[in-house]
N, C-alpha and C positions, 0 to 999 in steps of 0.2 A: 302722398302718404307712403311711409316706409313699408317695405315688404314684411309680412309676418314671418316667424321662424318656419312655419309649415311651408310657406311658399318658397322660401330660400332653399329648404331641403329638397323640395320637389323639382326645383329648376336646376338642372346640371350645369347650366351656363352661368349661374350666379357666381361672381367672384367675391370670396370673403376677404376681408382685410386681414393682413398678417397680424398674429398675436403680438402684443406688446410685452417686451421683456424688461422687467424691473431689474436694474443693476444689482440691487441688494439680494434679490431672490436668486439671480444667476450666480452671484458670488457664493452664496450659501450652498447652492446645489453643487457647485464645483468643489467646494471644500468638503462636503459630505461624501461625494464620490471618491475624492482623493483619500479621505480617511478610511473609507470602506476598503479601498484597494490596498492601503497601507496595512490595515489589520489582516487582510487576507494574505498579504506577502509575508507577514511575520510568521504565520503558521505554515505556509507552503514553501517559501524560498530559502530560509536560513540554511547555510551549509552547502548550497548548490555550487558555490565557487570551488569547493573542494573536490568536486566530481567532474569528470569529462562530460561534455555536452551530450554525447550519445548515450550516456548511462544515467542521465538525470530523470528522476521520477517524482512528480508532485505528490503531496500528501493527500490521500483519499482514505478516510476511516473505514474500517471493516464494519459491515452490518452485523446485527445480532445473529441472523440466520447464517451468515458466512462463518462467524466464529463457532457456532454450534456444529456446522458441517465439518470444520477442521477438527474439532474435538472428536467427532464420530470416527473420522479416519485415523486418528491417533489412538483410538481405544485399543487397549491391550499392549501398548508400547510403553517403555520407560526410558530413563536416561537423560541426556543433556539435549536441550532444544535451543536452536538459534532462530529468532524471528528477525528476518531481514527487512528493516524499515518498520520498526515496532510502533511508530506513531504515539498515540496516547497510552499504549501499553495494554489495551484490552485483551489481546490474545495471550500475552505473557501472563496476565493475571489468571486467565482461564486455565492455561496449561499448568501453571504452578500449583493451582488448586487441585489439579489432577495428579500431582506428584512429580512433575518434571522439574529438572533444574534448568531454569530458563535464563537466556541472555537476549535482551532486546537491543538490536543495533539501530541507533537513530542519530542522525546528524543535525536534526532540527533542535536547537537548544531549548526552545520554549516547550515543545512537546516532551523533550527529555526531562526537563524540570518538573513538568506536570506528573509524568509517570513515576519519577523518583519520589515526589512528595506523596503521591497516593500510596505507593508501596510502604513508605515510612509510616503514614497514618494508619494503615491497615495492619501494620506489624509484621510484614513479610521480611524474612531475613534475606540478605543480599545473595546468599548461596542458593536461594530458591527462586528469586526474581531479581535479576541484576540488569540495569539499563546502562549502556555504555555509549559514549559519544565517539564512535569509531566508524570509519568507512569500511563496510563489510567487503567491498571489492578488493581492498588491500589487506584483508585479514585472513589468516589461514583458518579454515573451518573444519579441519580434520578431526578435531576433538569432539565434534557434535555428531550424534547418530540420528538426530531429528532436525529438519530444517523446514521452516515455513516462509513463504514469500508471496506478498501481494504487491506486485510491481506494475510493469507495463509490458505490452506485447513486444515492443521494440528491443527490450533487453533480455528477454527470456532465453534466447539462443546463447548469448554470451554468458549468462548466468549458468546455463546448463554445462557449458564447457568448463567453467570454474569448479562446479560441484563434482563433475565427473573426475577431475584431477585430484580433488582434495578429500572427498568424503569416504568413510570406510564402507565396505561391502554391505554391512547390515544397516546402512542408513536408509531412512525414509524421508522423502522430500514431498512437501505438499504445496501445490501452486493454487492460488486463489484467483478466480475469474479468468486468468490468462494461462493456458496450459503451455508446457514445454513443446516446441515443435519437434516432431520425429521421435518423441519419447513414448513408449507404450506404458499406459498407466495401469496400475494394479487395481485401483478402485476409484470411484468418484461419488460425490454426495451433492445433493441440491441441483438446482437448475438455474438457467439464466445468469444474472449478474452475481448470484450467490453460489454458483457451482465451484466446487473444488475438486482437485485431482491428487491422488496419492501415487507416488512412484517408488518402487524398490530399486535402489541404485545398482545392486548386483544384477537384477533382471534387465535394467536399461543397458548396462555395460555388455551383457551377453547378447542382447538383441542388436546393438550397434556393431558388435564384433562380427556377428553372423551376416549382417547386412553389407558390411564393408570388406570382410575377409581379413581384417587386421585387428590387433589387440588394442582396445581402448583403455588408456591409462586413467 
C-alpha cells in the first residue's frame, strides 16, 4: 500500500520524486520572465550608455512623503530649480506648483516622454516646468539657485564637488535619502528612507574652507 501524504511528511527519509516540467509551461515561464525584465529595463536602463559606469544611478521613484519633505525644506525660497534625475516628474510638478521655474534633467527617454506629456495635458508652460534629455553631469548648473537630487550614495561626493564649483553662494541643495558626505546640513525633514537634507552652499563652502585651511571654489 502506498504511503499516505501524512506519512510522507512525517518521515524525513522519504525521497520524493522530482517534479515533472512540462516543456510548454517552462517555455512560457521563461518568456514571461524575459518580458518582465525587458519592461523593467525600458524604465531603468535607457541612457545609461551615455554616462560613465561610476556615475550610473537606476531609476527609483520618490515617495509621496519624500516629495512633501523636499517641499518643506524649499519653503520660503524662490527662483530656478534643477531636479537631477527627474524621473516621472513628480517633484518638478510639485515645485512648479509652488512657484519655482523648474528644469528636470532626465536621460531615460520613456520617463521623459511621460513627464512632458503630463505637463502638456495639465497645461504647464515650459518656462515653469521644463524636462530636458540632458546629462546633468555635463551641464553647467550655475544658473540654478535650487537643486534637488535623489541619486545613490556612491555618486554624492562627486556631485558635491561639481555643485561646489558651479552653484552661486545663495544656492540651496536638497539631497534625498542619501546625504552629502562631509557637508554640514542646514535642516532636515522626515526619517528613514524618506529623510531629506537641505544644504546652504555658502555655509558648506565656509565650513570646508575652515576645515582645510584653503579656499573652496
